[in-house]
Structure formats: C-alpha cells, structure tokens
N, C-alpha and C positions, 0 to 999 in steps of 0.2 A: 385462495383461501379465504380472498371477500367475495367472489360471486358464490362459492359454497354459501357460506354464513348468509350470500342476501337469499341462492335458491331456499335455506330452510325457512327464514322469517316468512316467503311470500308463500309456500305449503303452508306454515302454521297460521297465517292469515287467508287461504283460504280453506283453511279446516275451522276457522271462525265460524268466520260466512257464510259457510257451506252448512255446519251446525246450527247457525242460526243459535252459538249459546249468549246468553248471558256476564257478558266482562264488564268490569266496570270502566271508566272511560279512558283509563292511565293502556292496559291492553284491549282495544280495539279495535277491530280486526283493518282498517285504515289505518288509525297509526304505527302498525306492526308494517302495514306495506312502506311506509313511508322512509322509515327505517331499515325495509329490502333496500329502498329504491336509493337510501344514501349509501349501503354498505355498495352497490352494485353500481355509482358512480364513480367512490371510492376506488375500487378494480379497476375499472377504466382509465382512469385516471395513472393508473401505475402505484398508489397507495398499498404499502406494503410487499410488493414484487421482491423474489431474496437474488433478482440478475442483477451481480453488482461488473460493471465494466472498469478496467484499471489494476483490476486485482492479479496480487503478484503469486507463483506459484514457489 
C-alpha cells in the first residue's frame, strides 16, 4: 500500500515539474518527491505489511 502511495506522489511530482507550475515552498516538486522516497523506503523496510506470522486459525 505504501508503494502505491509513493508511486502516486512521484507522479504528482512529475506533473508539477513537467507543467512548470508555480507552487509554494511546501508543495514544490522536490518536497513531494522526498515524501515519495520516504514512503518507498517504509514500503521496502516492511512497515505497513499485513502479513503476520504465528496467527492462529
């Protein structure tokens, strides 16, 4: 799920950069890309996975 959110943020960052939109400093293309990298790192590290070991039936 975090990987999908990262992909969406990367796409939004690409659109802002490609369209050369003038946004404020908080929503700049670089900041959104860094948020996407953070979500991708969390996804790769296993945060937010729904797999649980040792679950009883």
